[in-house]
C-alpha positions as CSV (number, residue, x, y, z in Angstrom):
1,M,-50.2,55.1,61.9
2,N,-46.5,54.2,61.7
3,E,-45.3,51.3,63.8
4,Q,-42.6,52.3,66.2
5,K,-40.2,49.7,67.5
6,L,-37.9,49.4,70.4
7,C,-35.2,46.7,70.1
8,L,-33.5,45.6,73.4
9,H,-30.4,43.6,73.4
10,P,-31.1,40.1,74.9
11,A,-28.0,40.2,77.2
12,A,-29.1,43.5,78.7
13,F,-33.0,43.2,78.7
14,R,-35.0,41.1,81.2
15,F,-38.6,40.9,82.3
16,D,-38.6,40.5,86.1
17,L,-42.3,40.1,87.1
18,Q,-41.1,38.4,90.3
19,R,-39.4,41.5,91.6
20,C,-42.0,44.0,90.5
21,L,-45.1,42.1,91.9
22,S,-44.6,40.6,95.3
23,P,-46.2,37.1,95.7
24,V,-47.5,38.4,99.2
25,P,-50.5,40.8,98.6
26,V,-50.1,44.0,100.3
27,P,-51.7,47.3,99.4
28,F,-48.6,49.1,98.3
29,N,-47.2,46.7,95.9
30,E,-50.0,45.4,93.7
31,V,-53.5,46.1,92.3
32,I,-55.9,44.4,94.6
33,E,-59.0,44.9,92.5
34,A,-57.4,43.1,89.5
35,R,-56.9,39.8,91.2
36,T,-60.3,38.5,90.0
37,L,-60.1,37.6,86.4
38,N,-62.4,35.3,84.3
39,G,-64.3,34.5,87.5
40,N,-61.3,33.2,89.4
41,T,-59.9,34.9,92.4
42,Y,-56.2,34.8,92.9
43,P,-54.0,35.3,95.9
44,S,-52.0,38.1,94.2
45,L,-51.9,40.1,91.0
46,Q,-48.8,38.1,90.0
47,K,-50.7,34.9,90.2
48,A,-53.5,36.4,88.4
49,I,-51.5,37.5,85.5
50,E,-49.5,34.2,85.4
51,G,-52.8,32.2,85.4
52,V,-54.3,34.1,82.5
53,A,-51.0,34.0,80.6
54,R,-50.7,30.3,81.0
55,E,-54.3,29.7,79.7
56,L,-53.6,32.1,76.7
57,E,-50.4,30.4,76.0
58,G,-52.0,27.0,75.9
59,M,-54.6,28.4,73.4
60,C,-51.9,30.0,71.3
61,I,-49.9,26.9,71.0
62,G,-53.0,25.0,69.8
63,G,-53.8,28.0,67.5
64,M,-56.5,30.7,68.3
65,T,-59.0,31.2,65.5
66,F,-61.4,34.0,65.0
67,R,-64.9,32.6,64.5
68,G,-67.1,35.8,64.3
69,T,-68.9,38.4,66.1
70,V,-71.8,38.0,68.8
71,D,-74.1,40.7,70.3
72,S,-73.6,39.7,73.9
73,A,-71.7,37.2,75.9
74,D,-75.1,35.5,76.5
75,A,-75.3,34.5,72.9
76,L,-72.2,32.2,73.2
77,A,-73.2,28.5,73.4
78,S,-72.5,27.2,76.9
79,A,-71.8,23.7,75.4
80,Y,-69.5,24.8,72.5
81,A,-68.5,22.0,70.2
82,G,-65.6,23.9,68.5
83,A,-61.9,23.7,69.2
84,V,-59.9,25.1,72.1
85,G,-58.6,28.7,71.1
86,D,-61.9,29.5,69.1
87,F,-62.8,33.1,69.9
88,F,-65.6,35.6,69.3
89,Y,-65.7,39.3,69.6
90,C,-68.6,40.7,71.6
91,T,-70.0,44.0,70.3
92,E,-71.8,44.7,73.6
93,D,-68.8,45.0,75.9
94,G,-66.0,45.1,73.4
95,M,-64.2,42.0,74.6
96,C,-63.1,38.8,73.0
97,Y,-64.1,35.4,74.4
98,A,-62.2,32.3,73.8
99,W,-63.2,28.8,74.3
100,N,-60.9,27.0,76.8
101,G,-62.3,23.7,76.5
102,S,-65.0,23.8,79.1
103,A,-66.0,27.5,79.3
104,W,-65.6,30.8,77.7
105,S,-62.6,32.9,78.9
106,V,-62.0,36.5,78.4
107,S,-58.9,36.8,76.1
108,A,-59.0,40.7,75.8
109,D,-60.5,43.1,78.2
110,A,-59.4,46.8,78.5
111,K,-61.6,47.4,81.5
112,K,-60.1,45.2,84.1
113,L,-57.7,47.9,85.4
114,P,-59.7,51.1,86.2
115,D,-57.8,54.5,85.8
116,G,-55.6,55.3,88.8
117,Y,-54.9,51.7,89.9
118,V,-51.8,51.2,87.9
119,S,-48.7,53.4,88.7
120,P,-45.2,53.4,87.2
121,Q,-43.9,51.6,90.4
122,K,-46.4,48.9,89.9
123,T,-45.6,48.3,86.2
124,S,-41.9,48.9,85.9
125,F,-41.3,45.6,84.3
126,I,-38.6,46.7,81.8
127,T,-35.1,47.1,83.2
128,G,-31.8,47.1,81.5
129,R,-28.9,49.3,80.4
130,G,-29.7,49.6,76.8
131,Y,-28.1,48.1,73.6
132,P,-24.3,47.7,74.1
133,D,-22.1,50.6,72.9
134,L,-18.8,49.2,71.7
135,M,-17.1,52.6,72.1
136,E,-17.5,52.3,76.0
137,N,-14.0,52.6,77.7
138,I,-12.3,53.1,74.3
139,R,-9.4,55.6,74.6
140,I,-8.8,58.3,72.0
141,L,-5.6,59.5,70.3
142,S,-6.0,63.4,69.6
143,G,-4.3,64.7,66.3
144,K,-3.9,61.3,64.7
145,L,-5.1,59.8,61.5
146,L,-5.1,56.1,60.6
147,N,-2.7,55.2,57.7
148,N,-2.6,52.2,55.3
149,L,0.0,50.4,57.1
150,G,-1.7,49.4,60.4
151,G,-0.5,52.5,62.3
152,T,-1.2,56.3,62.6
153,E,0.3,59.5,61.3
154,D,0.0,63.1,62.7
155,N,-3.0,65.2,61.6
156,A,-4.3,67.9,63.8
157,E,-7.8,67.7,62.1
158,Y,-8.5,64.1,63.1
159,D,-8.9,62.0,66.3
160,T,-8.5,58.2,66.2
161,T,-9.3,55.3,68.6
162,L,-6.3,54.2,70.6
163,D,-7.9,50.8,71.6
164,G,-9.2,48.5,69.0
165,I,-13.0,47.8,69.0
166,P,-13.5,44.0,69.1
167,V,-15.4,42.8,66.0
168,S,-16.4,39.3,64.6
169,P,-16.0,38.6,60.8
170,G,-19.1,38.8,58.7
171,L,-21.0,41.0,61.2
172,T,-22.3,44.5,60.6
173,Y,-21.4,47.5,62.7
174,V,-23.3,50.8,62.7
175,F,-22.1,54.2,63.7
176,S,-24.3,56.9,65.2
177,V,-24.5,60.1,67.2
178,D,-27.4,60.8,69.5
179,G,-29.4,57.9,67.7
180,A,-28.8,59.2,64.2
181,P,-26.6,57.4,61.7
182,V,-23.3,59.1,60.9
183,S,-20.4,58.6,58.5
184,V,-16.8,57.7,59.6
185,D,-13.9,59.0,57.8
186,K,-11.6,56.0,57.9
187,V,-11.9,52.4,59.2
188,V,-9.0,50.0,59.6
189,F,-9.3,46.3,60.4
190,K,-6.6,44.3,62.1
191,T,-6.0,40.9,63.6
192,A,-4.4,42.4,66.8
193,D,-4.9,45.5,69.0
194,N,-1.5,47.2,68.3
195,I,-2.1,50.5,66.6
196,T,0.8,52.2,68.3
197,T,3.4,49.4,68.4
198,D,7.0,50.4,67.5
199,D,7.6,47.1,66.0
200,W,7.3,47.4,62.2
201,E,6.6,43.7,61.4
202,E,4.0,43.6,64.3
203,M,2.1,46.6,63.1
204,T,2.1,45.7,59.4
205,G,1.8,42.0,59.8
206,T,-1.5,42.4,61.6
207,Y,-3.1,44.9,59.1
208,L,-5.9,43.5,57.0
209,S,-7.6,46.2,55.2
210,N,-9.0,49.9,55.3
211,Q,-11.9,51.8,54.0
212,I,-12.5,55.6,53.8
213,N,-15.8,57.7,54.0
214,V,-17.7,54.8,55.6
215,D,-21.4,55.5,55.1
216,T,-23.0,54.7,58.7
217,R,-22.3,51.0,58.6
218,I,-19.6,48.5,57.6
219,Q,-19.2,44.7,57.6
220,A,-16.1,43.1,59.3
221,P,-14.0,41.2,56.7
222,E,-12.7,37.7,57.2
223,N,-10.1,37.2,60.0
224,A,-10.8,40.6,61.4
225,R,-10.7,40.9,65.2
226,Y,-10.2,44.6,65.9
227,M,-11.6,47.8,64.1
228,F,-10.0,51.3,64.5
229,L,-11.8,54.5,63.5
230,S,-10.6,58.0,62.6
231,C,-13.0,60.9,62.7
232,H,-12.7,64.5,61.4
233,R,-13.2,67.2,64.2
234,G,-16.4,69.0,63.6
235,E,-19.8,69.7,65.4
236,S,-19.5,66.2,66.9
237,T,-16.3,64.4,67.9
238,I,-15.2,60.9,68.0
239,A,-16.1,60.9,71.8
240,D,-19.7,61.4,70.8
241,L,-19.7,58.4,68.5
242,V,-21.6,55.2,69.3
243,V,-20.7,52.0,67.6
244,Q,-23.0,49.0,67.8
245,Q,-23.1,45.5,66.4
246,A,-26.5,46.0,64.6
247,G,-28.0,47.0,61.2
248,N,-29.4,50.2,62.6
249,P,-28.7,52.4,65.7
250,Q,-30.3,51.0,68.8
251,P,-31.3,52.7,72.2
252,T,-28.4,53.1,74.6
253,G,-29.9,54.9,77.5
254,T,-31.8,53.5,80.5
255,N,-34.9,55.7,80.0
256,Y,-37.0,53.9,77.5
257,S,-39.9,55.7,75.8
258,L,-42.6,53.0,75.2
259,E,-45.1,54.0,72.4
260,S,-48.3,52.4,71.5
261,Y,-46.8,50.0,69.1
262,I,-43.7,48.3,70.4
263,S,-42.0,45.2,69.1
264,V,-39.6,43.5,71.3
265,P,-37.8,40.4,69.8
266,H,-37.9,37.7,72.4
267,Y,-37.5,34.4,71.1
268,V,-36.1,32.3,68.1
269,R,-38.6,29.7,66.9
270,S,-37.6,26.1,67.4
271,N,-37.5,23.7,64.5
272,L,-40.0,21.7,66.6
273,F,-42.6,24.4,66.2
274,G,-45.7,23.1,64.6
275,K,-44.6,19.4,64.6
276,V,-46.5,16.5,65.8
277,M,-45.0,14.2,68.3
278,M,-46.3,10.8,69.6
279,T,-45.4,9.4,73.0
280,L,-45.3,5.7,73.9
281,G,-44.7,4.3,77.4
282,D,-46.4,3.4,80.6
283,S,-47.8,5.3,83.7
284,L,-44.9,7.7,83.7
285,S,-46.2,9.2,80.5
286,E,-50.0,8.3,80.6
287,E,-51.1,11.4,82.5
288,G,-49.5,13.6,79.9
289,K,-48.2,16.0,82.5
290,W,-44.5,16.2,81.4
291,Q,-45.8,16.5,77.8
292,E,-47.6,19.7,78.7
293,H,-44.5,21.4,79.8
294,V,-42.6,20.3,76.7
295,Q,-45.2,21.4,74.4
296,R,-45.3,24.9,75.9
297,A,-41.5,25.1,75.7
298,T,-41.0,23.8,72.1
299,G,-44.1,25.0,70.3
300,L,-45.0,21.4,69.3
301,Q,-48.5,21.7,67.5
302,E,-49.7,18.4,69.1
303,I,-48.7,15.5,71.3
304,R,-50.4,12.3,70.7
305,N,-50.1,10.4,73.9
306,L,-50.5,6.7,73.4
307,A,-48.8,5.7,76.7
308,V,-50.8,3.2,78.8
309,G,-50.2,2.7,82.5
310,G,-49.2,-0.8,83.7
311,T,-47.9,-1.8,80.4
312,K,-44.7,-3.7,79.6
313,I,-42.2,-2.6,76.8
314,N,-43.6,-5.4,74.5
315,V,-46.9,-3.7,74.2
316,F,-45.8,0.0,74.0
317,A,-46.1,0.1,70.2
318,N,-49.3,-2.0,69.9
319,A,-51.5,1.0,69.2
320,V,-49.2,2.5,66.5
321,N,-50.3,1.9,62.9
322,A,-49.6,3.3,59.5
323,Q,-52.6,5.7,59.8
324,N,-51.8,7.4,63.1
325,L,-48.0,7.5,62.3
326,A,-48.5,8.9,58.7
327,D,-48.5,12.6,59.9
328,T,-46.4,12.1,63.0
329,D,-43.0,13.9,62.9
330,I,-41.5,12.4,66.1
331,V,-42.1,9.3,68.3
332,F,-40.8,9.6,71.8
333,V,-40.5,6.3,73.8
334,M,-39.8,6.0,77.5
335,G,-40.6,3.4,80.1
336,L,-39.5,0.1,81.5
337,F,-40.6,-0.2,85.3
338,N,-43.2,-2.8,84.5
339,S,-40.8,-5.1,82.7
340,A,-39.4,-6.5,85.9
341,A,-38.8,-9.9,84.4
342,S,-36.8,-8.5,81.6
343,A,-33.1,-8.5,81.8
344,P,-31.1,-5.5,80.3
345,G,-29.8,-7.5,77.5
346,T,-27.3,-6.2,74.7
347,P,-27.8,-4.7,71.3
348,D,-27.0,-8.1,69.8
349,D,-30.3,-9.5,71.1
350,P,-32.7,-10.0,68.2
351,A,-35.7,-7.7,68.1
352,S,-38.6,-9.3,70.0
353,N,-42.1,-8.4,71.5
354,A,-42.2,-11.3,73.9
355,E,-43.3,-10.3,77.4
356,T,-40.0,-11.4,79.0
357,A,-37.6,-10.4,76.2
358,S,-34.8,-8.2,77.3
359,V,-34.9,-4.5,77.4
360,C,-32.7,-4.2,74.4
361,A,-34.9,-6.7,72.4
362,G,-38.0,-5.0,73.3
363,Y,-36.8,-1.5,72.3
364,K,-35.3,-3.0,69.1
365,Y,-38.8,-4.3,68.2
366,I,-40.3,-0.8,68.8
367,V,-37.8,1.0,66.7
368,E,-38.1,-1.6,63.8
369,K,-41.8,-1.5,63.9
370,L,-41.9,2.3,63.7
371,Y,-39.4,2.3,60.8
372,S,-41.4,-0.3,58.9
373,L,-44.5,1.8,59.1
374,N,-42.8,5.1,58.4
375,P,-39.1,5.3,57.4
376,S,-39.2,9.1,57.7
377,V,-40.4,9.4,61.3
378,R,-37.7,10.6,63.8
379,I,-37.4,8.4,66.9
380,V,-36.3,9.6,70.2
381,L,-35.6,7.1,73.0
382,A,-35.3,8.0,76.7
383,S,-34.5,6.4,80.0
384,P,-37.1,6.9,82.8
385,H,-36.3,8.9,85.8
386,R,-34.6,7.2,88.8
387,P,-37.1,5.6,91.3
388,A,-36.5,5.5,95.0
389,A,-35.7,1.7,94.8
390,D,-33.0,2.7,92.2
391,D,-32.9,-0.8,90.8
392,V,-33.0,-0.1,87.1
393,G,-29.8,1.5,86.3
394,E,-28.6,-1.2,83.9
395,K,-31.9,-1.2,82.1
396,A,-31.8,2.5,81.7
397,K,-28.3,2.0,80.2
398,A,-29.7,-0.6,77.8
399,V,-32.1,1.9,76.3
400,G,-29.2,4.1,75.4
401,M,-27.3,1.2,73.9
402,V,-30.3,0.6,71.5
403,A,-30.4,4.2,70.5
404,A,-26.6,4.1,69.8
405,Y,-27.2,0.9,67.7
406,Y,-29.6,2.6,65.4
407,G,-27.9,6.0,65.6
408,I,-31.0,7.8,66.9
409,P,-31.3,10.4,69.8
410,F,-31.2,9.2,73.4
411,I,-32.2,11.5,76.3
412,D,-30.8,10.2,79.7
413,V,-33.5,11.3,82.1
414,Y,-32.2,8.6,84.6
415,N,-28.9,10.3,84.9
416,E,-29.6,13.9,84.2
417,A,-32.8,14.8,86.0
418,G,-31.6,14.9,89.5
419,F,-33.8,12.3,91.0
420,N,-32.0,10.8,94.0
421,A,-32.3,10.1,97.6
422,F,-32.0,13.8,98.6
423,T,-34.9,14.8,96.1
424,D,-37.1,11.8,96.2
425,E,-39.5,13.5,98.7
426,K,-39.8,16.6,96.3
427,F,-39.9,14.8,93.0
428,L,-41.7,11.4,93.7
429,R,-45.1,10.9,95.2
430,D,-45.0,7.2,95.8
431,G,-41.5,6.3,95.2
432,I,-42.1,5.7,91.5
433,H,-44.5,8.2,89.9
434,S,-43.6,12.0,89.7
435,T,-45.0,14.8,91.7
436,D,-45.9,18.0,89.7
437,E,-42.3,19.3,90.3
438,G,-41.0,15.8,89.3
439,Y,-42.8,16.1,86.0
440,A,-41.5,19.7,85.6
441,R,-38.0,18.6,86.1
442,E,-38.4,15.6,83.7
443,A,-39.7,18.0,81.2
444,E,-36.6,20.3,81.4
445,V,-34.3,17.5,80.6
446,I,-36.6,16.1,77.8
447,T,-37.1,19.7,76.3
448,G,-33.3,20.2,76.4
449,G,-32.7,16.9,74.6
450,L,-35.3,17.5,71.9
451,L,-33.9,20.8,71.1
452,R,-30.4,19.7,71.2
453,F,-31.1,16.8,68.8
454,L,-34.0,18.1,66.6
455,G,-34.6,21.8,67.4
């Protein structure tokens, strides 16, 4: 069976689950019977789908591995000792069961939605206007043919675009009619949209090149900004022509025909994908909650959390050694609230792991220890979020100065995460430590910084 693909332009394609499935369960807008999945009952179908999606997403990040076939679900060991994401195919019910760390979870089940429960109104998740057609709003000159000077000449058998089609140098443009690739009789590239100007120097001075009998696609040359087309009058006219920035013709209508096998490009893999990151710090990182958000967003293979609550800067790196750092790609360091007796200091302070050493001295000690154990490791320093007392601004700034001293990335969570007097109730649970929403906000800033510097 041949694979059929539908490619949707990212600027026009969106998946809007929120609009399609109301968070308030009422009979006309959701599938009531499908709200029980994997033994859990959810308040709405939306929550059910999102809950299973998050669980499977976590497994996929860690790597799902097929471990074999079982006759029945009862044959699966209740105290499985394997890794999260291991899954078995059950011949009795035709489902796949994946280990989520504490129990077996259904990861593929075709029987959850009985016939008749799903209608187009409940599953119209794909919206958009199709892949952009660059011929939209382009005016046509009848009885004109492009010449080799940057203008046109009279020719009753041809039509020509009056307006230049905007292009970018080096990109490929494809020509089609009704989805089928077609040839174009002549293409002219210019640096300005002036095909009908009466000024000779303006017309010829902006002309770059031309090509005749273009076979379905063409690449814009260096410095090109506009493309003009001439087509012979035949069964199809230049008004039927579709021009797209693509290698092959793409769907332009709003009525998508979804086949059994569809591939929709939806992401570009980050350079962080598959990497291992170690986190050092105090109770702001000990629970590992912001790390979960970051791992999902970046595709990091593993986050080794060595943060310990209640610790001061001078002991952040105590558990780091050559062995656990050998296969670590990135070390992320954040925290300073427990070092109340430490002054901010300056980058001129000598590195020190003394308990009362300055923030700059303590962070310099961490950086130099990490580099002494593994010179290839990438180090990222971050300031913590802003606490309710808001008394650590200068110390947060000191961490950034250390990063600048060594020329390494610095993520300023303190000034960029939006923790302030107006959001403290939402983001802080005790004036210092984050709520779930606070961790999520921190993770947004940290993810953005990691992608900006390393991704």
